C-alpha positions as CSV (number, residue, x, y, z in Angstrom):
1,M,-0.2,0.1,0.0
2,K,2.9,2.5,1.0
3,I,4.4,1.6,-2.3
4,M,1.3,2.5,-4.1
5,L,0.9,5.9,-2.1
6,W,4.6,6.5,-2.8
7,G,3.8,6.0,-6.5
8,I,0.9,8.2,-6.8
9,T,2.9,10.8,-4.7
10,V,5.0,10.6,-7.7
11,L,3.3,10.7,-10.2
12,L,1.3,14.0,-9.0
13,L,4.4,15.6,-8.7
14,A,5.6,14.8,-12.0
15,S,2.1,16.1,-13.7
16,G,2.8,19.3,-12.0
17,C,5.5,20.0,-13.6
18,S,4.7,20.1,-16.6
19,A,1.8,22.4,-15.4
20,I,4.3,25.1,-15.1
21,D,3.6,27.9,-17.9
22,A,6.4,27.5,-20.3
23,S,4.8,31.2,-22.2
24,N,6.3,32.7,-18.8
25,H,9.3,34.3,-20.8
26,E,10.8,35.5,-18.1
27,D,11.7,32.4,-16.3
28,Y,12.5,30.1,-19.3
29,G,14.5,33.2,-22.0
30,T,12.2,32.4,-24.5
31,S,10.8,35.6,-25.7
32,A,11.8,36.9,-29.3
33,P,15.0,39.2,-29.2
34,A,13.7,42.9,-29.6
35,S,15.3,45.7,-31.7
36,L,16.0,49.2,-31.4
37,Y,16.1,51.7,-34.3
38,I,17.0,55.2,-33.8
39,H,15.4,58.2,-35.6
40,T,16.5,61.6,-36.3
41,E,16.1,64.5,-38.6
42,E,18.0,64.8,-41.8
43,N,19.1,67.9,-41.5
44,V,20.9,68.8,-38.5
45,A,21.9,71.9,-37.7
46,P,24.9,72.6,-34.9
47,G,23.6,73.8,-31.2
48,D,20.1,72.7,-32.1
49,A,18.0,70.6,-30.3
50,V,17.8,67.3,-32.1
51,P,14.5,65.0,-31.5
52,V,15.5,61.6,-31.5
53,Q,13.5,58.9,-31.4
54,I,14.0,55.4,-30.6
55,H,12.0,52.4,-31.8
56,V,11.5,49.2,-29.7
57,L,10.4,46.4,-31.7
58,Q,9.5,42.4,-31.1
59,N,8.8,40.3,-33.9
60,E,8.1,43.2,-35.9
61,Q,5.8,44.8,-33.3
62,P,6.2,47.8,-31.2
63,Y,7.4,46.8,-27.7
64,S,6.8,48.8,-24.7
65,V,10.0,48.1,-22.1
66,Q,9.7,47.6,-18.4
67,G,13.2,49.1,-18.2
68,D,14.8,52.0,-19.2
69,V,15.9,53.4,-22.9
70,S,18.8,56.0,-23.0
71,L,20.6,57.7,-25.4
72,T,24.2,58.8,-25.4
73,V,26.0,61.5,-28.2
74,Y,29.8,60.7,-28.9
75,D,31.6,63.4,-31.2
76,A,34.1,62.1,-33.7
77,E,36.8,61.0,-31.3
78,Q,34.4,59.1,-29.3
79,E,34.3,61.5,-26.4
80,K,30.8,61.1,-24.6
81,I,28.9,64.6,-24.8
82,E,26.1,63.6,-22.9
83,T,23.5,60.5,-22.0
84,K,19.6,61.5,-21.7
85,R,16.8,59.0,-20.4
86,A,14.4,58.8,-23.1
87,D,10.9,59.0,-22.3
88,S,7.7,57.0,-23.6
89,S,5.9,58.6,-26.2
90,G,3.4,55.9,-27.0
91,E,3.8,52.1,-27.8
92,G,7.5,51.0,-28.4
93,V,8.4,54.5,-29.4
94,Y,10.9,56.6,-26.9
95,T,12.0,60.2,-27.3
96,A,15.0,62.2,-26.3
97,S,16.3,65.5,-27.0
98,V,19.8,66.0,-27.4
99,R,22.2,69.3,-28.7
100,V,25.1,69.0,-30.8
101,P,28.0,71.8,-30.4
102,D,29.3,71.7,-33.6
103,D,29.8,70.7,-36.9
104,G,30.6,67.1,-37.8
105,V,30.0,63.6,-37.4
106,Y,28.5,62.5,-34.1
107,T,27.2,58.5,-32.8
108,F,23.7,58.6,-31.1
109,E,23.5,55.2,-29.1
110,A,20.9,54.3,-27.9
111,E,20.3,51.4,-25.1
112,L,17.5,49.1,-23.7
113,K,18.3,47.7,-20.2
114,E,15.6,45.3,-19.2
115,H,15.3,42.6,-16.5
116,K,19.2,40.7,-17.0
117,S,19.5,42.0,-20.5
118,E,20.9,44.9,-22.7
119,L,20.3,46.0,-26.1
120,Q,22.2,48.5,-27.6
121,T,22.4,50.3,-31.4
122,A,23.8,53.3,-32.9
123,K,23.6,55.5,-35.6
124,Q,26.1,58.1,-36.9
125,V,24.4,61.7,-37.6
126,G,25.7,64.0,-39.7
127,V,25.6,67.7,-38.0
128,G,26.0,71.0,-40.4
129,D,28.5,71.6,-42.9
130,L,30.1,68.4,-43.3
131,T,34.1,67.8,-45.2
132,S,34.1,65.8,-47.8
133,E,35.9,63.6,-45.5
134,E,32.8,63.1,-43.2
135,Q,30.9,62.8,-45.8
136,E,32.6,59.8,-47.2
137,M,32.5,58.6,-43.4
138,L,28.8,58.6,-43.0
139,G,28.5,56.8,-47.0
140,G,25.6,55.9,-48.6
141,G,23.5,54.8,-45.7
142,H,23.4,57.2,-42.3
143,E,23.4,54.3,-39.6
144,S,26.1,52.0,-38.6
145,G,24.3,50.3,-35.9
146,H,25.3,47.1,-33.8
147,S,22.5,45.1,-31.5
148,S,23.7,42.9,-28.7
149,T,21.7,41.5,-26.5
150,H,23.2,40.1,-22.9
151,H,21.3,38.0,-20.6
């Protein structure tokens, strides 16, 4: 009889384990990775406030995060100019306004920190009158992005 009760207990425990909600992405790390995209105006003038939108997508859909989204601006020598926290302005869209002091190429880096993961992307932005060398640095596309996720 004790063996039969022991067997039933083991069976109940084993079936209870299969009832765990596998859709709980936080516990299982099975959620699709998010993507960050930086959007700025085409013509940016030195000294002006530059509105920047950071779009967060997951499965190609807008994704509102439960963490922080920030924007850091670096000059051509990769010296940090400023870091701003981006504010939510709707489903998956975060905004910040930064000032760039002079003409040149700047790197705008967006970072998402959520739970135990980080995601980054960067975009090179031309400001004001650019030299031919700076225009070549920007090339045909203005984005120089890298995305990485760390769990």
